[in-house]
C-alpha positions as CSV (number, residue, x, y, z in Angstrom):
1,X,0.4,-0.1,0.1
2,X,0.7,3.4,-0.3
3,X,-0.3,7.1,1.5
4,X,-0.1,9.1,4.2
5,X,-1.5,5.9,6.5
6,X,0.6,3.1,4.9
7,X,1.6,1.3,8.5
8,X,-2.4,2.0,10.0
9,X,-4.3,-1.0,10.5
10,X,-8.0,-1.1,11.0
11,X,-10.2,-4.3,11.7
12,X,-13.5,-3.1,11.4
13,X,-17.2,-4.0,11.3
14,X,-19.1,-1.5,9.1
15,X,-21.3,-2.7,6.7
16,X,-23.8,-1.1,4.3
17,X,-22.5,2.5,3.2
18,X,-21.5,5.3,5.8
19,X,-19.2,2.7,7.5
20,X,-17.9,1.3,4.3
21,X,-17.2,4.5,2.4
22,X,-15.4,5.7,5.8
23,X,-13.7,2.9,6.1
24,X,-12.7,2.6,2.2
25,X,-11.0,6.4,2.4
26,X,-8.6,5.1,5.1
27,X,-7.8,2.1,2.7
28,X,-7.4,4.7,-0.1
29,X,-5.3,6.9,2.4
30,X,-2.5,3.9,2.8
31,X,-4.2,1.9,5.7
32,X,-4.8,-2.0,5.8
33,X,-8.3,-2.3,6.5
34,X,-9.3,-5.7,7.3
35,X,-13.4,-5.7,7.0
36,X,-15.0,-8.3,8.9
37,X,-17.9,-10.1,7.2
38,X,-20.4,-12.9,8.9
39,X,-22.1,-15.8,6.2
40,X,-24.8,-16.4,7.7
41,X,-25.6,-12.5,7.2
42,X,-24.4,-11.2,4.3
43,X,-23.5,-7.5,4.6
44,X,-26.9,-5.6,2.8
45,X,-24.8,-4.1,0.1
46,X,-23.9,-7.4,-1.0
47,X,-27.4,-8.6,-1.4
48,X,-28.6,-12.0,-0.5
49,X,-27.0,-15.2,-1.5
50,X,-30.2,-15.7,-4.2
51,X,-30.5,-12.0,-4.9
52,X,-30.2,-12.0,-8.9
53,X,-26.8,-10.4,-10.7
54,X,-27.2,-7.3,-12.4
55,X,-27.4,-8.4,-16.7
56,X,-24.3,-6.4,-17.1
57,X,-22.4,-8.6,-14.6
58,X,-24.0,-11.5,-15.2
59,X,-22.7,-11.2,-19.2
60,X,-18.6,-11.4,-17.4
61,X,-17.5,-15.1,-17.4
62,X,-15.9,-14.8,-14.4
63,X,-19.0,-13.6,-12.7
64,X,-20.1,-16.9,-10.5
65,X,-21.5,-15.7,-7.1
66,X,-24.2,-12.7,-7.2
67,X,-23.5,-11.7,-3.4
68,X,-19.5,-11.0,-4.7
69,X,-20.5,-8.9,-7.9
70,X,-23.0,-6.3,-6.4
71,X,-21.9,-3.3,-7.3
72,X,-23.0,-1.3,-4.9
73,X,-20.5,-3.3,-2.1
74,X,-17.7,-3.3,-4.8
75,X,-17.8,0.2,-5.1
76,X,-17.5,1.5,-1.3
77,X,-15.4,-1.1,-0.4
78,X,-11.7,-0.7,-2.4
79,X,-8.5,-1.5,-1.2
80,X,-9.9,-3.5,1.6
81,X,-9.3,-7.2,2.9
82,X,-12.2,-9.3,4.0
83,X,-12.4,-12.1,6.3
84,X,-15.6,-13.8,8.2
85,X,-16.3,-14.7,11.5
86,X,-19.4,-15.3,13.7
87,X,-19.6,-13.4,16.5
88,X,-22.0,-15.0,17.4
89,X,-20.4,-18.1,18.8
90,X,-17.7,-18.1,21.8
91,X,-14.9,-19.3,19.1
92,X,-15.5,-16.4,16.9
93,X,-15.7,-13.8,19.2
94,X,-12.3,-15.1,21.1
95,X,-10.7,-14.9,17.3
96,X,-11.9,-11.1,16.9
97,X,-10.9,-10.1,20.4
98,X,-7.4,-12.3,19.2
99,X,-7.1,-9.7,16.2
100,X,-7.8,-6.4,18.3
101,X,-3.8,-5.9,19.5
102,X,-3.2,-5.7,15.7
103,X,-5.3,-2.8,15.2
104,X,-4.8,0.9,15.6
105,X,-8.9,1.7,14.9
106,X,-11.9,-0.7,15.4
107,X,-14.8,0.8,13.2
108,X,-18.5,0.1,13.2
109,X,-22.2,1.2,12.2
110,X,-24.5,-1.1,14.2
111,X,-27.4,0.2,16.1
112,X,-25.7,1.4,19.7
113,X,-26.6,-1.5,21.8
114,X,-24.4,-4.5,19.6
115,X,-21.4,-3.9,19.9
116,X,-22.2,-4.3,23.9
117,X,-24.1,-7.0,23.3
118,X,-21.1,-8.5,21.6
119,X,-18.7,-7.9,24.8
120,X,-16.8,-5.6,21.9
121,X,-17.7,-1.9,23.8
122,X,-14.6,0.5,23.6
123,X,-14.1,-0.1,27.5
124,X,-13.7,-3.3,26.5
125,X,-11.3,-3.7,23.5
126,X,-9.5,-0.5,25.5
127,X,-8.7,-3.4,28.2
128,X,-7.2,-5.6,25.7
129,X,-5.3,-2.7,23.6
130,X,-5.3,0.7,25.8
131,X,-4.4,3.0,22.8
132,X,-7.3,1.4,20.3
133,X,-9.4,4.1,18.5
134,X,-12.7,3.0,18.1
135,X,-15.1,5.2,16.1
136,X,-19.2,4.6,16.4
137,X,-21.4,5.8,13.1
138,X,-25.1,5.5,14.1
139,X,-28.2,7.1,12.9
140,X,-28.6,9.4,15.8
141,X,-25.3,8.8,18.4
142,X,-24.9,6.7,21.5
143,X,-26.7,9.1,23.9
144,X,-29.7,11.2,24.0
145,X,-33.4,10.5,23.4
146,X,-33.4,9.1,20.2
147,X,-29.9,7.0,20.7
148,X,-32.0,3.7,19.7
149,X,-34.0,4.8,17.0
150,X,-32.7,3.4,13.6
151,X,-32.3,5.2,10.8
152,X,-30.7,5.3,7.3
153,X,-30.0,7.9,5.1
154,X,-33.0,8.5,3.5
155,X,-34.6,9.3,7.4
156,X,-31.5,11.4,8.4
157,X,-32.4,14.0,5.8
158,X,-35.6,15.1,7.3
159,X,-34.4,14.8,10.8
160,X,-31.3,16.8,10.1
161,X,-33.1,19.5,8.6
162,X,-31.8,19.1,4.6
163,X,-35.3,18.3,3.3
164,X,-36.6,21.2,4.4
165,X,-34.2,23.1,2.1
166,X,-34.6,20.8,-0.8
167,X,-37.5,21.3,-2.8
168,X,-39.0,24.1,-5.0
169,X,-40.5,27.4,-3.8
170,X,-44.0,26.2,-4.4
171,X,-43.6,22.9,-3.3
172,X,-42.6,20.5,-0.3
173,X,-39.9,19.3,1.5
174,X,-38.1,17.0,-0.7
175,X,-35.2,13.9,-0.3
176,X,-32.4,14.1,-2.4
177,X,-33.4,10.5,-3.3
178,X,-29.7,9.3,-3.0
179,X,-29.2,8.3,0.3
180,X,-26.9,11.7,0.5
181,X,-26.4,11.5,4.3
182,X,-24.4,8.4,4.4
183,X,-21.7,9.7,2.2
184,X,-21.2,12.8,4.8
185,X,-21.1,10.9,7.6
186,X,-18.4,8.4,5.6
187,X,-16.9,11.2,5.6
188,X,-16.9,13.1,9.0
189,X,-16.1,9.8,10.0
190,X,-12.5,9.4,8.3
191,X,-11.9,12.8,9.0
192,X,-12.7,11.8,12.7
193,X,-10.1,9.2,12.6
194,X,-7.5,10.6,10.9
195,X,-7.7,13.2,13.9
196,X,-7.6,10.8,16.4
197,X,-4.6,8.8,14.6
198,X,-2.9,12.5,14.8
199,X,-3.8,12.6,18.7
200,X,-2.4,9.2,19.5
201,X,0.8,9.9,17.6
202,X,1.3,12.9,20.1
203,X,-0.2,11.8,23.2
204,X,-0.3,7.9,22.9
205,X,-3.8,8.1,23.8
206,X,-6.8,6.5,21.8
207,X,-10.1,7.4,21.9
208,X,-13.5,6.7,21.4
209,X,-15.4,8.5,18.3
210,X,-19.5,8.5,18.9
211,X,-20.5,10.0,15.5
212,X,-24.2,10.9,14.9
213,X,-25.3,10.6,11.0
214,X,-27.9,13.4,12.0
215,X,-25.6,15.6,13.5
216,X,-22.8,15.0,10.7
217,X,-25.6,16.4,8.5
218,X,-27.0,19.2,10.3
219,X,-23.0,20.5,10.7
220,X,-23.1,20.8,6.4
221,X,-26.1,22.9,6.5
222,X,-24.6,24.9,9.4
223,X,-25.5,28.3,8.3
224,X,-29.3,27.5,8.0
225,X,-29.6,26.0,11.0
226,X,-27.8,28.9,12.5
227,X,-30.5,31.4,10.8
228,X,-33.0,29.5,12.3
229,X,-31.8,29.2,15.9
230,X,-30.5,32.8,16.1
231,X,-33.1,34.7,13.7
232,X,-36.3,32.2,14.1
233,X,-35.8,31.8,10.0
234,X,-36.7,29.3,7.6
235,X,-34.5,29.4,5.0
236,X,-36.9,28.9,1.9
237,X,-36.3,26.1,-0.4
238,X,-34.9,27.8,-3.7
239,X,-35.0,24.8,-6.2
240,X,-31.8,25.0,-8.3
241,X,-31.1,28.6,-7.4
242,X,-28.8,30.7,-5.2
243,X,-29.4,32.8,-2.2
244,X,-27.4,35.6,-2.8
245,X,-26.6,35.4,-7.2
246,X,-28.1,35.3,-10.5
247,X,-28.4,33.4,-12.5
248,X,-28.1,30.2,-10.8
249,X,-30.0,27.1,-12.3
250,X,-30.3,24.2,-14.8
251,X,-32.1,25.0,-18.3
252,X,-33.0,22.3,-20.9
253,X,-30.6,22.2,-23.5
254,X,-31.5,20.5,-27.1
255,X,-32.7,17.1,-27.1
256,X,-29.4,14.2,-27.1
257,X,-29.1,12.3,-30.4
258,X,-31.9,9.3,-29.4
259,X,-34.1,12.3,-28.1
260,X,-33.4,12.1,-24.7
261,X,-33.3,15.2,-22.5
262,X,-30.4,17.3,-21.6
263,X,-29.7,19.7,-19.3
264,X,-26.9,22.6,-18.6
265,X,-25.9,24.4,-15.7
266,X,-25.4,28.1,-15.6
267,X,-24.8,30.9,-13.2
268,X,-23.0,34.1,-12.9
269,X,-21.4,35.2,-9.3
270,X,-20.2,38.3,-10.5
271,X,-20.5,41.2,-13.0
272,X,-17.8,39.7,-15.2
273,X,-19.0,36.3,-15.8
274,X,-22.5,37.9,-16.3
275,X,-21.0,39.6,-18.7
276,X,-19.7,36.8,-20.6
277,X,-22.9,35.1,-21.0
278,X,-24.2,37.7,-22.2
279,X,-21.2,37.8,-24.8
280,X,-21.7,34.3,-25.8
281,X,-25.9,34.5,-25.8
282,X,-25.5,37.4,-28.2
283,X,-29.5,38.3,-26.8
284,X,-28.6,41.6,-25.4
285,X,-29.5,41.1,-21.9
286,X,-26.2,43.6,-20.6
287,X,-28.3,46.4,-22.1
288,X,-31.6,45.6,-20.4
289,X,-32.4,47.5,-16.7
290,X,-33.7,44.5,-15.6
291,X,-30.6,42.5,-15.4
292,X,-28.7,45.8,-14.8
293,X,-26.7,44.4,-11.8
294,X,-27.3,41.4,-9.6
295,X,-29.6,42.8,-7.5
296,X,-31.6,43.5,-10.3
297,X,-31.2,40.2,-11.8
298,X,-32.0,38.7,-8.5
299,X,-35.2,41.0,-8.0
300,X,-36.0,39.6,-11.6
301,X,-35.1,36.4,-11.7
302,X,-38.4,34.5,-12.9
303,X,-37.8,36.5,-16.1
304,X,-34.0,36.0,-16.1
305,X,-34.8,32.0,-16.0
306,X,-37.4,32.4,-18.8
307,X,-34.7,34.1,-20.9
308,X,-32.2,31.3,-20.5
309,X,-34.0,28.7,-21.2
310,X,-35.5,30.4,-24.2
311,X,-31.6,30.4,-25.5
312,X,-30.7,26.8,-24.3
313,X,-33.5,25.1,-25.5
314,X,-32.0,25.1,-29.2
315,X,-28.7,24.7,-27.9
316,X,-26.5,21.6,-27.9
317,X,-26.2,21.1,-24.1
318,X,-21.6,20.3,-24.4
319,X,-21.1,23.2,-27.4
320,X,-22.9,25.6,-24.8
321,X,-21.0,24.6,-21.6
322,X,-17.6,25.2,-23.1
323,X,-18.3,28.6,-25.3
324,X,-19.6,29.9,-21.9
325,X,-16.2,28.9,-20.3
326,X,-13.8,29.4,-22.7
327,X,-15.5,33.0,-22.6
328,X,-14.9,33.6,-18.9
329,X,-18.3,32.4,-17.7
330,X,-19.8,29.5,-15.1
331,X,-21.3,26.7,-17.3
332,X,-21.4,22.7,-17.0
333,X,-23.2,20.3,-18.5
334,X,-25.7,17.9,-16.4
335,X,-24.3,14.5,-16.4
336,X,-26.0,11.2,-15.5
337,X,-24.0,8.5,-14.2
338,X,-22.8,6.9,-17.1
339,X,-21.6,10.0,-18.3
340,X,-19.7,10.9,-15.2
341,X,-18.2,7.5,-15.6
342,X,-16.4,8.4,-19.3
343,X,-15.8,12.5,-18.2
344,X,-12.5,13.0,-19.3
345,X,-11.3,15.7,-16.4
346,X,-12.5,13.2,-14.1
347,X,-10.6,10.4,-15.3
348,X,-7.6,12.6,-16.0
349,X,-7.7,13.4,-11.8
350,X,-8.1,9.9,-11.1
351,X,-11.5,10.3,-9.7
352,X,-12.4,7.5,-12.1
353,X,-10.5,4.8,-12.0
354,X,-10.9,1.3,-13.5
355,X,-10.4,-1.9,-11.9
356,X,-10.2,-5.4,-12.2
357,X,-12.6,-7.8,-10.1
358,X,-11.5,-11.1,-9.6
359,X,-15.3,-11.9,-10.3
360,X,-17.1,-9.0,-11.8
361,X,-14.5,-8.0,-14.3
362,X,-13.3,-5.0,-15.3
363,X,-15.9,-1.6,-14.1
364,X,-15.0,1.7,-13.5
365,X,-14.8,3.2,-9.8
366,X,-14.9,6.2,-7.8
367,X,-11.1,6.7,-6.7
368,X,-9.4,8.6,-4.0
369,X,-11.2,12.0,-3.4
370,X,-7.9,13.7,-2.0
371,X,-4.5,14.0,-3.8
372,X,-0.8,14.5,-1.7
373,X,2.5,15.2,-2.8
374,X,4.6,13.3,-0.9
375,X,2.6,10.4,-0.2
376,X,0.2,9.8,-3.4
377,X,-2.9,7.8,-2.5
378,X,-4.7,5.5,-4.6
379,X,-6.9,2.6,-5.3
380,X,-4.8,-0.6,-5.6
381,X,-6.7,-3.4,-5.7
382,X,-10.9,-3.8,-6.0
383,X,-13.1,-4.7,-3.1
384,X,-12.7,-8.5,-1.9
385,X,-14.7,-11.4,-2.3
386,X,-16.5,-12.2,0.7
387,X,-14.0,-13.8,3.1
388,X,-11.2,-13.8,0.8
389,X,-8.4,-13.4,2.9
390,X,-9.8,-15.1,6.2
391,X,-7.1,-17.5,5.6
392,X,-4.7,-15.3,5.4
393,X,-5.4,-12.8,8.2
394,X,-5.3,-15.4,10.5
395,X,-2.0,-17.0,9.6
396,X,-0.7,-13.7,9.3
397,X,-1.7,-12.7,13.0
398,X,-2.2,-15.7,14.9
399,X,-0.2,-18.1,13.2
400,X,-3.2,-20.5,12.5
401,X,-2.6,-23.6,10.4
402,X,-4.7,-25.0,7.9
403,X,-6.3,-27.9,10.0
404,X,-7.5,-25.3,12.4
405,X,-9.1,-23.3,9.5
406,X,-10.4,-25.8,8.3
407,X,-11.9,-26.8,11.4
408,X,-13.6,-23.5,11.9
409,X,-14.9,-23.5,8.2
410,X,-16.5,-26.8,8.9
411,X,-18.6,-25.0,11.7
412,X,-19.7,-21.7,10.1
413,X,-17.4,-19.7,11.9
414,X,-15.3,-18.4,9.1
415,X,-14.9,-19.3,5.2
416,X,-17.1,-18.5,2.3
417,X,-20.3,-18.2,0.2
418,X,-23.3,-19.6,2.3
419,X,-22.9,-21.7,5.4
420,X,-23.4,-25.1,5.3
């Protein structure tokens, strides 16, 4: 591995998205992240043992097990190792506890009672390794009146206040439709763990991180939250508009080659960008008193949006965005997911990388969202298949012989695939 966290090891129990994305970022930064899985209850993002494969993956000759080729799981576990242990058994629990001394970080995103019920609370892990760093990512944190309320990204959006800001001025609050809070919580979890590692390097002290998805996402809209808390004002829903500048919107362009609807994002945050947009449009907007300055454009934003939409409707999306950018304005094509994966800028920056998975084959994935000059972060291996590294992990840290490993497999404590 390479990256600034080379030499750091996490033996983690994360699953689904928020936790696995948090620990994937650690792996992208060079940490050795060893993901615990359970055969009798696969990670929900692997799907069940009978979940059918997606058509595109099913056509890959090496695609054998549906739980190993699910693109959800394989997108948020890049660079990790996977081992299986059934923590509901005394032998499995003891196996995990025997690995804790080799870990710098333990992370999990279960509901608050789970780790304590397993005998793996922070206090119990600290008794095994005093400087351990433990991170718990849950919906509402481990303390407070909502501590035991279950939650996912779709329920965190309204409870954090985000949904109140999503939507259009004449419509109801909306969710993003993307379970966006999971990714936000994952980023905050990653930053918290890195900060804890820095603190440990300076002081020798580990610590417990209690991260609430709700609080992480509330912080992400902190300006609106403070506006309500201090002034009692509810910020209005703006659609695609901005609080202070105009234009700022998504405008329909010419249909694509196959008739699909296409859109372009256009904004002007200052007079120079507005002048550039006017020059490209050649519609005489710069001389219109309704649009004389930003205050006037904001006051007459409905008129402005109608004028821009009338112009963009007959323009090619990509060509228009390129012309506005070249003139010094702000514009970008609105891309669908497949177009994002092929975007040349993202590929050149290493945001989109292609990896060969042992079963799923070669697919584009989202790479490291950070660049370092001296310790380059890179994605060096795909997501693991379930239990791919179990024998390796037990041999490496516990010196386990093959005979003992096969005994554990026979008991369904470790191994791969559905339990016998």
